[in-house]
N, C-alpha and C positions, 0 to 999 in steps of 0.2 A: 249900280246896275241891278235891276230886279233879276232874281233867279228864274231861269227858264225851266218849266216843267213839261215842255212838249218836245224835248230832245233827249236822246240818250247821253248820259255822262258816266264816266268810269267810276265804279264804286271805290276804286283806289283813291280817287280824288275826293269824292263826296263823303266817304265813310271812314277811310282807313289811314291814309298816309298823312304825315305831318305837313304843316305849312312850310317848314324849312325845306323839306325834300321836294314839295310841289313847286316851290319857287325856283329851285335849281333847274328844273326842266320846264319852266314857264316860258312863254314867248318873249316876255320882256327881258328875261335873263339871257335867252339865246341871242336875240338881236342886238342887245347892248354889248354882248361879248363879241359878236361880229364886228361891231364898230370899234371896240378896243383893239381887236386884231388889225383892223385897217389902219388905226392910228399907229400901232407898233410897227407895222410895215412901213408906213410913210416916214416915221421918225428915223428908223434904221436907214432908209433910202436917203433921207436928207443928210444924216450924219456921215454917210459914205459918198456924198458928192453928187447925188442926183438932183434935178431941178425941183425940189420940194421945199417950200418955205415954212418958217415957224408960224407965220400968219395963217397958213392953211391948216397946220396942225392945231393951232389954238381954236380955229373955227370948228374943227371936228370935235375937239374936246369939249367945247361949250355946248355941243348938241348930242352928246352921247346918250343921255337918258330921254331925249325928246323924240321918241319913236312915233312917227305918224303911221299907224297901222292901216288907216283907211286909204292913205295915199299908196302905201306898199301893196295893198290888196288890189287897188285899181291898176297899178302898173303890172302886177302879176297876171291879172286877167288878160291884159293886152300882150305882154311879152312871153307869158307861159314859162317864166324862169324866176325862181324866188330870189336868187342872189342878185340878179340884175334889177329886179323890182326894188329891192332895198337899197341898192346903189343909187338908183334914180330918186327914190323917196328921200334919202339922206342928202343927195346932191341938191335937191330943191332947198333944203335947209342950210346947206353949206356950199353956196355957189362958187366961192373962191377955191374951195378944195375939190370941187367936183372933177376937174381935169385929172387929178392924181389919185383919186380913190381907187383902190384895187390895182394899182400900177404893177404890171408884170405877173399878177396872180391869176390863179384859176379858182373856180368855185370851191373846191375842196380846201383851199387855204382857209376860208372862214368856216366852212362846214365841218371838216374833219378836226381842225384845231379846236373849234368850239366843243365838239363832242368829247374830245380828250379832256378839256378843261372841266366840263360838266361832270364827267365820270370821276375825275380826281376829287372834286368838291363833294360829290355824292358819296364816294368811298370814305372821305374824312368824316362825313355825318354818320355813316354806317359804323365806322370805327368807334365813334363816341357812344353809339347805342350798345355795342358789344362790351365796352368798358363798364358801362352802367349795369348791364346784366351781370357781368362777372362780379362787380362790387356787391350787388344784392345777394348773389348766391354765395359769395365768400362769407358774408356775415351770417347767412343761414347755416352754412356748413360748420362754421366756427361754433355757433350756438348749440348745434346738435351732433357734434363730432363723436360724442360718447353715448348717445342714445341708441341702444340696441334695437334692431328691427329685423324682420325676416328678410333674408336675401331670396331672390327668385332666379332659378334657371328654368327655361321653358315655361315660365309662369307657374312653376311648381315650387313649393317651399324648399329652400336649400339652406346652407349654413347661414348663420346670422352675419349681418353687417351692421352699420349704423346709419341713421338718417343722414348725418353729415357726410359720411363716406360716399353714399349714393349721390349726393349733390356734387361731389367732386368729379364724378363721372360725367355729369352734364357740363360742369365747368371746363373740364379738360378739352371737350370738343369745341366749346365756344372759344377757348384759348387758342386752339389750332386755327380756328377761323380768323381770329384777330391777327395771328402771325401771317396768315395768307393775305389778309387785307394790307398789312404793313408791307409785305413783299410787293404786292401789286402797286402800291403807291410809290415805291422806290424805283419801279421799272417803267412807269408811264412816261412817255416822251411825246412832245408835240410832233405833228407831221412836219411842221416847218413850211418852207416855201419851195416846193418841189416842181411846180409847173404841171402841164397837162399830162405828161407821161412819166414824170419823175426825173427828167433829165436837166431841169432848170435852164432850158434853152432860152426862154424869154429873158431871164436875168443875165444870161451871157450876152444878150444883145444890149440890155440896159447898161451893163457895167463894162462893155467893150472887152469881154472875155477875161475879166479879172476874177479868177477863181477865189482868191483870198477875200475879196470884198463880199462875194456871195456867201462864203462861209461865215464871215463876220456878221452879215445881215441876219442869218438864221440864229446865230448866237445871241444877238441883241434882242430879237423877237422872243426867243425862248426865255431869256432873263426877265424881260418886261412882263411876260405872262406867268412868271413863277415856276418855270421849269428849268432843269439843269442841262437840257439838251434836246435835240431833235432826233428822229429816227434816222439811222445811217443811210438807208436806201428805201425807195418806195416806187410804186407806180404813181398814178394820180392820187391814190388814197393811202392811208396807213393800212397795214395788213389787218384784215378783218379777224384774224386770229386774236387780236387784242380784245375785241368785243367778246369773243368766245371765252377767253381767259377770265375776263372780268365777271361775266355772268356765271361762269363756273364757280368763282369765288362766292358770289351771292347764293348760288345753289348749295354750296357747302354750309352756309349759315342756315339755310332752310332745312337742310338735313338735321343739323344739331338741334334747331328749335323744335322740329317735329318730333324728334326722339324724346326731348325733354317734355314736351306737352303730352305726348302719348303716355309716357311713364306717369305723369301726374293725373291723367285721366283714369288710368288703371288704379292708382293709389286712391283716387277719389271714390271709385267703386268699392274699394276695400274700407273706405271711411278712415283711412290712416292719415293722409295728407290731402288738403284741398286748396284750390285756388281761392283768392279773396271772394267774398260774397257780400254785396252791398245790403244794407238794412232793408231797403224797399225793393230789392231786385226780385224779379219774377223768374222762376226757373222753368215754368211750363204754364201755358195758357189753360191747360186742362187739369193738371195735377199740381195743386198749390204747394204740396210738400216737397216738390222736386228741387234739387240743388245741382242742376246740370253744369258741368265744367265748360261753359260756353266760350270762355276766353281761350282755353287751351284748344278747344275744337276749332276756333277761328285761326289760331296759329297753325294747326295742321292743315286747314283748308287753304290758307294763303301759301303755305310752304309747298303744297302740292302744285299750285299754280307755277311757282318759281322753278320747281324741278322740271316741269314740262316745258317751260319757256327756255330752259337751258339748250334745247335742241335748235332753236331759231338761229342764233349767231353761229353755231357749229355748222349748220347746213349752209348758211350764207357764206361763211369763210371757204367752205369746200367747193363752192360753185362760182367763185369769181373768175372772170376771163381776163387773162393777160394783164394789162395795165389798168383796166377799169371797165366795169359794167354798172348799170344803175339799178339792178334788181336787188341790191342791198338796201337802198334808201328807204323805201316804204316799210320794209321789215324792221330796220333799225329804229325808225320813229316809234314803233310799237314796242318791240321786244326789250330794248335797253331801258328806256324810262320806266316802263311798267314793272320790270324786274326790280329796279331800285325802289320804286314806290311800295311794292309788295314787301320787300325785305325791311324797309323802313317801318312799315306797319307791324310786321312780325316782331321786330325788336322792341317797338313801343309796347306791344302787348306783353312781351316777355318781361320787360321792366316792371310793368304793372303787376304781373303775377308774382314775380320773384320778390317783390317788395312787401308782399302780404300773405305768403303761404301760411296756412293754418295746420298745425301738427296736433293730432289727437293721440296723446301719449298712452292713454288708458286702452284705447282700441288696439294700438300697436302692441302693448303688453299682453292683451288678451290673445291676440293672434300668435304671439311668440309662445305663450304657455300652452296653446293648443298643439303646437308642433315640437316644443322643446324636449318632451320626454323621449321622442324618437331620436333626436339629435344627441341627447345625453347618454344614450344607451351604450355607446362605446366607452365613455368614461366610467359608467357604472360597471361595465364588464371588467375593465382594468382594475377597478377598486376591489371587485370580488376576487379576482385572480390574486391580488396582493394579500387577500385574507385566506388564501389557500385553495381557491377554486380552480377547476380545469377550464382553461380558456375555450377549448373547442366545445365542451358541453355547455358552458355558459352562453356561448354564441348561439348555439342551437335553441336554447331556452328563450333567449331574447327574441330570436326570430319568431318562435311560436307565439310568445306573448304579444309581439308587435302586430302580428296578423290578427290576433283576437281584438286588440285595442283598435286597430284600423277598421275592423268589421263593426265594432261598436259605434265608432264615429260615423262611418259612411252609410251603414245599413240600418242602424237603430237610432241614429241621431243623438247619441249620448256623448258625454265628454270623454276625452282621452284618459283612460284608466290604466295606462301602461305601468305607472309607478305602483299603483295598488297591486297589480298582478305580480310584479317582481317582489314586492314586499311580502306577499303571501307565499312566495316560492322559497322553501328552505334551502335550495341549492345556493342561493345568493347570501343567505345569513345576514341580511341588512334590514334595519328598521326603516319605516317610512320616512322618519326624520332624517336618517342618514342618506336615504335616497334623494329626498327633496333638496338636500344641500347641493346636489349636482345641478339643480335647476336655476342657478343664478346666471341670467343671460350674459352678464359682462364677462363670464368665463369663456364665451364662445364667439367673441368678436375679433379675435386675433389682434393685429396691429392697426385696426381701422382708425382709432383715435389718433395714433401717432402718424399714420399715413396722411390724415387730414391736416394735422399740424405742419408736417413737413412740406406738403404740397402748397399750402397757403403761404408759408414762409418763403419757400424757395422759388415758387413759380408765379404766384398770384400777387403777393405784396409788391414785388418790383414793378409789375404792370400798373397797379393802383397808384404807386408813387410816381411813376413816369407820366401817367395821365391824370394826375390829381386835379388839373384844371378843367377836366371834362366832367367832374363829379358834382357839379352844381355847388361848389364851395365846401363840399363835405370831404374833409381829409379822413380817409378810412385807415384806421390802425387796428389790425386784427389782433385779438388776444391769443397769440400763438407763441 
């Protein structure tokens, strides 16, 4: 089929999301899942004694993938009901099974159960993306766990940390997201076969009031569709709070990704750490020298969309009437798939960025040495006290010298000369060489390297081991 250029298409499909995530929310996936649910229903009904034959089930199974979209569209234009349209279209292909397709069910049997199945598969794909991002960041943190760098509070120079330690802050948030995804996956349950108002009245008729058979029917359907159970109670639909919980989980990933990408954009401005930049990549159409952090900017842009989309299912959940209203349907068709496609794209870009971050160690060292004299002043003062100085007088002198050095840097554009000023002050009685010995950055990073090692060993390596099958055959063993 030729690509159409005269109609709008979502950039999430045309530019950003993976083929795998797009397939999960594709029409063919949706409607073949409907058919698998109808087969599961028919099989359970047959096994529990209803007049459904194996021949009918075989006919349906032979036509699962043979979706006639043109026929379904024709029926929907006539019937104004998508589920009935697909029943008739499939019934044309399965004439023997037609009388028992959808027996006892309501539209939400296929609609809601399919939505739950698709969200489960999509969350599994999201989980794989998170694991790969964590793997990349783990190797990065391990490599740079001892490389000192300026820490920032309020984006003002603060005590030193290490490049690897900062990466663990990003990792810890992605790890929290992974744990949230895992929790969501363990709590998702099918709607099951609840009927028009959730009372299963139609199945009470079919099974002559046999409650046990109705319970068995739902258990069989859930098992066939890969779930360990169905929701305990419902109206016609599963609670729309489930959609809200799931999109909140995706929004958490967007928060972590945006934080990571924003930090990297700031580091790129400082020329300390940059995202990958292709050999022929153009940073600006007007300024050839530019190396804009466009991948991280895209992460932030898509994350912003997901964060705003988080409101959709929350509002939908809060405005549902009694056992069912239909004002959720059009919104769900947009908000849930689009959130998944956006997060899929976000994680794909995160994988790309974290797999090739460039660290400029000399720039980092330069920035440290511009600020380190100020940070070393307390150690210098303690050293001078041990040599017989008065702590209070020395503190005042360092304050005065620091103000002068700061003036030289900010107002005169000169280098930080605090060490020279202290060396010239007889109150300290220390040579420049003795003072310079205090300017070893590794003395000011605290337990950062050990914290990285412990975090990777205790928190990350178990995750990478558990999900080694998701790492494209790369068994990650951190040097911790």
